[in-house]
C-alpha positions in Angstrom: 79.2 98.1 76.8 81.8 100.8 77.5 81.5 103.4 80.2 82.9 106.8 79.0 82.0 109.1 81.8 80.9 109.0 85.5 79.6 112.0 87.5 78.6 111.2 91.1 77.0 113.6 93.4 76.1 113.1 97.1 79.4 111.5 98.4 80.8 113.7 101.3 84.2 112.0 100.9 84.9 114.0 97.7 85.4 117.7 97.1 82.0 119.4 96.9 80.4 116.0 97.4 81.2 115.2 93.7 83.4 112.8 91.8 83.9 113.0 88.0 85.9 110.4 86.0 86.4 110.0 82.2 87.3 106.6 80.6 87.8 107.9 77.1 90.8 109.3 75.3 90.8 113.1 75.7 94.3 113.5 74.1 95.2 112.8 70.5 95.1 109.1 69.3 97.6 107.9 66.8 98.3 104.6 65.0 101.4 102.6 65.4 103.6 101.2 62.6 101.2 98.3 62.2 98.2 100.6 61.7 96.8 99.7 65.1 95.8 102.0 68.0 97.4 100.6 71.2 96.0 101.6 74.6 92.6 102.5 73.3 89.6 101.0 71.5 87.6 102.9 68.9 83.9 102.9 69.5 81.9 102.4 66.3 82.9 102.9 62.7 82.4 106.7 62.6 83.5 109.5 64.9 86.6 109.6 67.0 85.6 108.4 70.4 88.1 105.9 71.9 87.7 104.1 75.3 90.7 103.7 77.5 91.9 100.1 77.7 93.7 100.7 81.1 93.2 103.4 83.6 95.5 103.9 86.7 94.6 105.7 89.9 97.3 106.8 92.4 97.1 108.7 95.6 98.4 108.9 99.2 97.0 106.7 101.9 93.3 107.4 102.8 92.8 109.5 99.6 89.8 107.3 98.6 91.4 105.0 96.0 89.5 101.8 97.2 86.3 103.7 97.6 86.6 105.1 94.1 87.1 101.5 92.8 84.1 100.3 94.7 81.9 103.0 93.1 83.2 102.1 89.6 82.5 98.4 90.4 79.0 99.2 91.6 78.2 101.2 88.5 79.6 98.6 86.1 77.6 95.9 87.9 74.2 97.5 87.7 74.8 98.5 84.1 75.6 95.0 82.9 74.4 92.3 85.2 73.8 92.7 88.9 71.0 94.2 90.9 71.8 96.3 94.0 70.7 93.4 96.2 72.0 92.4 99.6 73.0 88.9 98.8 75.3 90.1 96.0 77.3 92.6 98.1 80.8 92.0 99.3 82.0 93.0 102.7 84.6 95.3 101.2 82.1 96.9 98.8 81.8 100.3 100.6 81.5 103.7 98.9 81.6 105.8 102.1 78.8 107.7 103.7 76.2 109.2 101.2 73.9 112.1 101.4 70.1 111.7 101.4 70.4 111.0 97.7 73.2 109.6 95.6 73.0 111.0 92.0 74.9 109.1 89.3 75.2 110.2 85.7 76.8 107.7 83.4 77.5 108.1 79.7 78.1 104.7 78.0 78.4 103.1 74.6 76.4 100.0 73.8 75.8 98.2 70.5 76.7 101.1 68.3 74.9 103.9 70.2 75.7 106.4 73.0 73.5 106.6 76.1 73.2 108.7 79.2 71.7 107.1 82.3 70.8 109.4 85.3 70.0 107.5 88.5 69.0 108.8 91.9 69.5 106.3 94.7 68.7 106.5 98.4 69.5 104.6 101.5 67.1 101.8 102.2 67.8 102.1 105.9 65.3 104.1 108.0 67.7 105.7 110.4 70.5 107.4 108.5 71.7 109.3 111.5 72.6 106.2 113.5 74.5 104.0 111.0 74.5 105.8 107.7 74.5 104.3 104.3 78.0 103.2 103.3 77.5 100.0 101.4 76.2 99.6 97.9 73.7 97.0 99.1 72.1 99.6 101.3 71.0 101.6 98.2 67.8 101.4 96.2 66.8 103.3 93.0 64.5 106.2 93.6 64.3 107.6 90.1 66.0 107.1 86.7 66.0 108.5 83.2 67.7 106.9 80.2 68.6 109.0 77.1 69.8 107.8 73.7 72.0 110.1 71.6 70.5 110.9 68.2 73.6 110.1 66.2 76.0 107.2 65.9 78.9 109.6 66.4 79.5 112.5 68.8 82.2 114.9 69.6 84.4 114.7 72.7 83.3 118.1 73.8 79.8 116.7 74.1 81.0 114.1 76.5 82.2 116.9 78.8 78.8 118.5 78.9 75.8 116.5 80.1 73.4 119.3 79.1 74.7 119.3 75.6 74.4 115.5 75.4 70.7 115.8 76.4 70.1 118.5 73.9 70.9 116.0 71.1 69.3 113.0 72.7 65.9 111.5 73.2 64.5 110.0 76.3 64.0 106.3 76.0 62.8 105.3 79.5 61.7 107.1 82.7 61.3 105.2 85.9 58.8 107.5 87.5 55.8 109.5 86.2 52.5 108.9 84.5 52.6 106.4 81.7 49.3 107.7 80.4 50.8 111.1 79.8 54.3 110.0 78.8 54.8 106.7 76.9 58.5 106.6 78.0 57.4 106.1 81.7 57.3 102.5 82.9 53.9 101.1 83.5 52.9 100.2 87.0 53.3 96.5 86.1 56.8 97.1 84.6 57.9 99.1 87.7 56.6 96.4 90.1 58.4 93.7 88.1 61.6 95.7 88.1 61.8 96.3 91.8 63.8 98.9 93.7 67.2 97.1 93.4 67.4 97.0 89.6 68.2 99.7 87.1 66.0 100.4 84.0 69.2 100.1 81.9 68.9 96.4 81.5 66.2 97.1 78.9 69.1 98.3 76.7 72.2 96.4 77.9 70.5 93.2 78.9 71.8 91.0 81.7 75.0 89.7 80.4 76.5 88.2 83.5 80.2 87.9 84.5 81.4 91.1 82.8 83.3 92.4 85.8 86.2 90.7 87.7 87.8 91.7 90.9 90.7 89.4 92.1 90.4 88.3 95.7 94.0 87.3 96.1 93.3 83.6 96.5 94.2 80.8 94.2 91.3 79.8 91.9 89.8 76.4 92.5 90.6 75.2 89.0 93.5 73.7 87.1 95.9 76.4 86.0 98.0 76.3 82.8 101.7 75.9 83.2 102.6 79.0 81.1 100.7 81.2 83.5 102.2 79.6 86.6 105.8 79.6 85.3 105.7 83.3 84.6 105.5 83.8 88.4 107.4 80.7 89.6 109.4 78.8 86.9 110.0 75.9 89.2 106.3 74.8 89.0 105.7 72.0 86.4 102.0 71.6 86.9 99.0 72.4 89.1 95.6 70.8 88.7 92.5 70.9 90.9 90.2 67.9 91.7 86.7 69.4 92.4 85.5 66.1 93.9 88.2 65.8 96.5 88.7 69.6 96.6 92.5 69.3 96.5 95.3 70.5 94.3 97.8 68.2 92.6 101.1 70.2 92.6 104.4 69.2 91.0 107.7 71.2 91.2 110.7 70.5 88.9 112.6 67.4 90.0 110.1 66.5 92.8 107.2 64.1 93.2 103.6 65.3 93.0 102.0 66.7 96.1 98.4 66.6 97.1 97.5 69.8 98.8 94.3 71.3 100.2 93.2 74.9 99.5 94.1 76.0 103.1 97.6 74.6 102.8 98.5 75.8 99.3 99.9 79.1 100.5 102.6 77.1 102.3 103.9 75.8 98.9 103.2 78.8 96.6 104.4 82.3 97.2 101.8 85.1 97.6 103.0 86.6 94.4 102.4 83.4 92.5 98.9 83.1 93.9 98.0 86.7 93.2 99.6 86.7 89.7 98.0 83.4 88.6 94.6 84.5 89.7 95.0 87.9 88.1 96.0 86.4 84.7 93.1 83.9 84.8 90.6 86.7 85.5 92.2 88.9 82.9 91.8 86.1 80.3 88.0 85.9 81.0 87.6 89.7 80.5 89.8 89.8 77.5 87.5 87.2 75.9 84.3 89.0 76.6 85.5 92.6 76.5 84.5 93.2 80.1 86.0 95.0 83.1 88.8 94.0 85.5 89.1 96.1 88.6 92.2 95.7 90.8 93.0 97.4 94.0 96.7 97.9 94.7 97.8 96.0 91.6 101.5 96.0 92.7 100.8 94.0 95.9 103.3 91.1 96.1 104.2 91.3 92.4 107.4 92.2 90.7 107.0 95.5 88.8 107.9 93.9 85.5 105.2 91.3 85.9 102.7 94.0 86.8 103.7 95.7 83.5 103.0 92.4 81.7 99.5 92.2 83.1 98.8 95.8 82.2 100.2 95.1 78.7 97.6 92.4 78.2 95.0 95.1 78.2 96.9 97.9 76.4 98.0 95.7 73.4 95.4 95.3 70.6 96.9 91.9 69.9 95.9 90.5 73.3 92.9 92.8 73.8 90.9 92.8 70.5 87.5 93.3 72.2 88.5 96.4 74.1 88.3 95.0 77.7 89.0 97.7 80.3 91.4 97.5 83.3 91.0 99.9 86.1 93.5 99.7 88.9 95.0 101.6 91.9 98.6 101.7 93.1 100.8 103.2 95.8 103.8 102.9 93.5 104.1 105.8 91.0 106.6 103.8 88.8 103.7 101.5 87.9 102.1 104.4 86.1 105.0 104.5 83.6 103.5 101.2 82.2 100.6 103.4 80.9 101.7 105.2 77.7 98.9 107.8 77.8 98.8 110.8 80.1 95.0 110.9 80.0 94.8 107.4 81.4 95.9 108.4 84.9 94.1 110.0 87.8 95.7 111.4 90.9 93.5 111.5 94.1 94.5 114.2 96.4 93.0 115.7 99.6 92.3 119.4 100.1 92.6 121.4 103.3 89.3 120.1 104.5 90.5 116.5 103.8 88.0 116.0 100.9 89.2 114.1 97.9 89.7 115.6 94.5 90.3 113.4 91.4 92.8 115.2 89.1 93.5 113.9 85.6 97.3 113.7 85.1 97.1 115.2 81.6 95.3 118.3 82.9 98.2 119.1 85.2 101.3 117.9 83.2 101.5 119.0 79.5 105.0 117.7 78.5 104.7 114.4 76.7 108.2 113.2 77.5 107.9 113.4 81.2 107.8 110.1 83.1 104.7 110.0 85.2 106.5 108.6 88.2 109.1 111.4 88.1 106.4 114.1 88.0 104.5 112.6 90.8 107.5 111.9 93.0 108.6 115.6 92.7 105.0 116.6 93.5 104.4 118.3 90.2 100.8 117.2 90.7 100.3 119.0 94.0 99.0 116.8 96.7 100.2 113.5 95.2 102.7 113.0 98.1 102.3 112.7 101.8 102.2 116.0 103.7 105.9 116.8 104.6 105.2 118.5 108.0 103.1 115.5 109.1 105.9 113.1 108.1 108.4 115.2 110.0 106.2 115.3 113.1 106.0 111.5 113.0 109.8 111.2 112.8 110.1 113.7 115.7 107.7 111.6 117.8 109.6 108.4 117.2 112.9 110.1 118.1 111.4 111.4 121.3 110.1 108.0 122.2 113.5 106.4 121.6 115.3 109.1 123.6 112.8 109.3 126.4 
């Protein structure tokens, strides 16, 4: 399953309450000297639709990067495996306050066909005015419709126009309505079995399980291969985990083995080693099954070159033959230079009303030879840097405090 486009309406954080993201190649795709197409994966044997293997999101503080990732995570989960149920939600899984209804339109590719799923969700809480609905586990499905495109191939222009997609598609399933009048509507029994926390889409995608990973910045409770560990700390010889005693056996070069509990392991391994090892292990799972890996602030505690190595695992067709997709955020513009495609980068910026707008880098910057980091650091994509007057006001305040 590959998500190609997301249109979300009913999120006040974003400009006009709407967020639109593409995860397919809108620029030209070319083959390398080996006849392969790095950075993207072709969908099907006909047509020219390619999904992005890695997408980067950059923006100033409080521009909505984490919230955007949470929304993507939420959509991937209900498309592939998880229901919108309370026991599956994470404390960090917040999408910001929603309006009375959250409307999500998602175009995706699955088993050789293109689909459009339109879902309307609403807050399960009774009193929106008091606490609002900001977590995905507060949402239930109010209505849904699933379309299937009538051809195995479609044009990129059609992906930009939901109405055009529907004109060439047939309805497969409707959540609500009268089954006696419309055979695509779920029966009362089917609707009762489905419940309010699950999408109708599983009738097409199935419940695959484990297709989305989100590193938590803790060392996995499992034995880790030395090649992974040594990439981040070459002094480590081995690290194995005993599930019965719940301890690690850790050996450094020239030293005796240590037996270390999970709470004490950060005293022996750097944060970068812990984060990097977990990231690679999660990446390996998704590279195997062609799933999704979502990372907030991918540069945290990691050397830039090692971040580039992790991104390269997804962009290279050699290590990513199944088209797994990496979506990450970063505060460091230089990280974006690891992405070769201009259409694989989004800049989140805030307007004069402090609403977030998602701008595709390739829509603002046309020159191919420009380094993405250089363009962002010189504010070629307006709003990609902190507001200069605000920064100056902060400096003036600090100076006054020191001189006062």
